[in-house]
C-alpha angles and dihedrals in degrees: 000000000000111000095173096091089048091048093051090051091051092048090048091051091048089050094048089048092052090048090050095044097086092051091045091053093045091048092052092050090051089052093050089051092049091050086059093044089051093051089049091049091048091051092050093049093049090053094046095047092044091049087061091056095245123161119278092240091054091048093050092047096049093044091051091046089052091049094048090045095054093041092049088053089051090052093052091050092048091050093050090050094051094040106032092189093059120101134168089251091058087051092053092046089048090056092049112136090356090067093051091051090050088049092054092044092052096036094117092047092051092045092052091045092053090045090050091053093049092047091054092047099045094035100205085169132006138212109289091025114128111230140171124217117177105305095348125089129168149097121314108243103174139358107207131173094261107032144353122237127210134188112224121222089253092056102262127133118229120192112204121188109243094232089065093049091048100049100035135062118274126186115220107201094184098045093109132039094242135048134188122227127189141188131186118228123189124215129179125265092244092055122097107259096196091050092049091050091050094051089047092053092046090050095050092046092054093053115104107237099030110117120236089209114078086031121229117264135208112197132176104236106168143017100213130188095266105011148034108238119217120191118218114208127185139161129232137189126234099031100211122138094250090051091048093052092046094049094046091050093052092047094051091045092051 
């Protein structure tokens, strides 16, 4: 068996490796430098974003994106040093149709990621806000790049893709400091409407937690077949679910 050809190939590989070794070492040094630079940029971005009183999720997201961007640049430079013939244009051409196929395959992921970034930047709602989306209502636990999680009032976790929250209507129950509540009460046609309204107003004003400004209201809203319906309306602060249930219980009891 002739080993000369195999030995020549091994020697050629060793020679090529030794010729490549300086570039390889230099490329690794460049990558290590970029790792430290990326960490520094990440720290700077964290401080800058935090100083503008942005949410913790947005701060973490932007700092990670900055880290990945700088590190990705370092990887490209390292590869161009090790393989002098490599260019970013050659990488894009190598991806070609495969990149398009990957884009279609991960379309929903990219869409949710972009929606998550926009939600963190625009902040239509924040962590600990109480929101309602379609049949789901609860407290926002996390706003991640793919989905937002809420904890319902009966102790369940709901994971909602960010794209749905971005393009559809979402009710933010805690967006403002005050919230108005209401309850319809029916009285007979023979009852004194003015007296009933006065009693309802006095009852609401005497309840702890009902705001004096805006003042409570008692409005006739419907003349039903067997009753006159009067709507009691009052404002509370803060407008969280527990406070709503507590205030409504006290008003109805009064």
